[in-house]
Structure formats: structure tokens, C-alpha cells
N, C-alpha and C positions, 0 to 999 in steps of 0.2 A: 178874291185876294189870291187864290191859288193860280188862277189864269194869269193874273198880273205878273206873278213870279216867273211862270213859264215864258211869257212874252219877254220879260226883262232878260232872262237867261238866253233866250234865242237871239235877242238883239246884241247881247254881249258877245256871243259866239260868232255872229255875223260880222261884228266889228273886228274881232281878232282875225277871222278868216280874210277879211278885206285887207287888213294891215299887213298880214304875212304874204298875201298874194300867191300867185302860182309859182311853184318851184320849177316848172318847165322852162328850159332855156330857150332864148330866142337869139337869132343872129343880128348883130348890130354892125352896120357898115358905116365907116367914118370917112367922109369926103372922097370916097372911091379909092382911098389909099390902103386901108386895112379893114379887117373885120374880126369880130370876136363873138363868142357865145356868152351871153349874160343871163343869169337866172331871171325868170319872169317876175320874181318878187322884188327885184331891184329896179329902182326908178331913176331916170336921168335927172341930173342936177347941174348947176353951174357954181355951186358953193364950195367945192372942195379945193380947187387949184385953178388960178387964173390962166395958167399956161397949158392946161390939159385940153387935149382934143376930144377925149372921152372921159365922162364922169358919171358913175352910177353909184347908188347907195340904197341901203335898206336901213333906215334909222332905227326902226324897232329892233332889228337883229344886230345893229351896230356892225354892218358889213359894207365895205366900200372898195371901189376900184377906180383908178384913173390911168390914162395913158398920156404921156408927154412925148411928142415927137420933135426931134431936132434934125434939121438938114445937116448932112455930113459936111457940106461946104461951110456952114455956119460954125460948126465945131472947130474946123481947121482955122477959120478966121479968129475965133476966140482964143485958141492956143497961141497964135501969132501975136494978137493984140495984148495978151497978158504975159508974154515971154515965158510960156510954159513948154515950148517944144523940147527943151533940154530935159524936162522931167517926164512928159507924156508924149509918146509918139502919136502922129496924126493917123491913127488906125482904130479899129474897134477895140483892140487890146488897150490902147491908150485911153479911149473913152471909158472903158470899164474900170481901169485903174483910177482915173480921175474921180469918177463917181463913187467908187468904193472907198477911196481915201477920204473924200468929203463925208461920206456916211459914217465912217469909223471915227472921225474927229468931231462929230456933233452929237450931243445928247448923252443921256445916261442909259447905258445898256444893262439889262437885267440878266441877259445870257451873253457870255463872251462870244464874240464873232471875230474870227481871224480872217484877214484878207485872203489867206491861202485856202479858206474853206468855201470860196466861190465855186459854184458848180458850172462847168462848161457843158453845154448841151446844144441840141438842135431843136428848134420849134418850127414845124412845117418848112423844113429845108433852109431855115435861116439860122445863122450862128447866134447863140444866146449864152448869157451868163446869168445865173440866178443866185440869190442869197436870201436868207430869212433871218429874222431875229425878233427878240422881245425887248422893248425899251420903254422907258417912262417918258411920256410927253404930256405936259400940262397936268401933272399929278395923276395920270391914268397909265396903266400898263397896257401896251399895245403890241400885238403880234402882227408882223407884216412880212410879206414876201415881195421881192423885187426881181423882175426879169429885165435885163438889158438885151435888146434884140437888134441885130444889124440887118437893115433892109437894103434895098437897091440904092436909094438916095437919102434915106433917113436912118437915124438911130432912134429906137423906141424904148422908153422907160415905162414898163407896166408895173404899177404899184397897187397891191391889194392889202387890206388890213381889217382887223377886227380887235375886239378886246382880248387881252391875253387869256382871260378866263374862258373865252369861247374858241380858243385855238383848236382844240380837238374837234369841236363841232364843225368848224368851217375850213379846216386845213385842206380837205379834199376839194371842196367847192372852189377855194382860192386857186389850188393847183390846176383844176380843170379849166377855170377861166383863163389862166395864163397860158396853158397848153393849147388853147383854142385860137390864139392869135395867129392871123394869117394875112400876109401882105398881098394886095391885089396886083 
């Protein structure tokens, strides 16, 4: 009986170790356009966003990241088609304003986010704007960080999130993933 308990305990530990996976990061290259460092314990998926070119998750830890890339020309056409050029300029600034306005007008926020709290920065020599927040989505409190990045021919939306209760635990991991973005 004692041996059975040890074997059962060993199997449980093995299952937990397998589910958590390696925390070592690996480089993920997407269609030769860009690359990012993703923790080894995150697995690829297609279930997070139909329009994302990169999707990784660790369901056990509730940690997720996606990248949505939009051609600059497509953004310009969308502005024209929807008569938005008077509101948003056809530039990276206009792209950031449009997406942050959309973000600020959707959902229930648990932490107040002001449009002026957007952080302008550079990620691997590319102009970027980042913002983070906690909001309630489908009865769950979610912490997320978004980076809008201007590439040569594309705008990239890098979105990473986890449960709000795990913000402190994964805040650095999320920031590191986003900072690793590099256009090829």
C-alpha cells in the first residue's frame, strides 16, 4: 500500500510537471514576417482569435498571447470606406487612436484607463504604443497588456492576458514576450 501511494504521488507530480512545461523561452517565427520569444510552457492554438497570425496559451496557468497583423494599405482603405479620415489620420497615430478609442468604449473596466495613459515606446527599433488594464469579460476579471507596433508594411496588435488575480505573477512574463517582438 505504501508503494502504491509513492507511485501515485510520483505520477501526480509528473502530470503537473508535464502540464506546466518548460519555462525556457523559444523563438517563434511567423510567416517570415516577425518573431517573438514565447515561454516553453505555452502551446500553439487556433482557438483564441480567428484573425490572429500567432496564438499561444497555457490553459493551466491561464496565460495567453495573440498577434493580429494588419496591412497598412488595408487600414487606409478601411478609413476611406468608413468615412473615418476626418476623425483618424492615415498614420500610426491614427491607428493607435482608433484602437484605443474602440478599447475604451467596450466592456467594463475595473481599473480606470485614460487614453492619455498610452505609453509611446520603441520595440526593436519599431514605433510602439502600449497600454494595460483590468476588465471584466464574461464574468471574469482579466488583466491584459496590448502593444500596437508599426512595422514596414503592417501594423501589429500584440495582446497578452491572464486572470487579474495572476497579474503580479505574469506581468513580467507578458512584458518580456511583448518586448521580444521583432519584425524580420
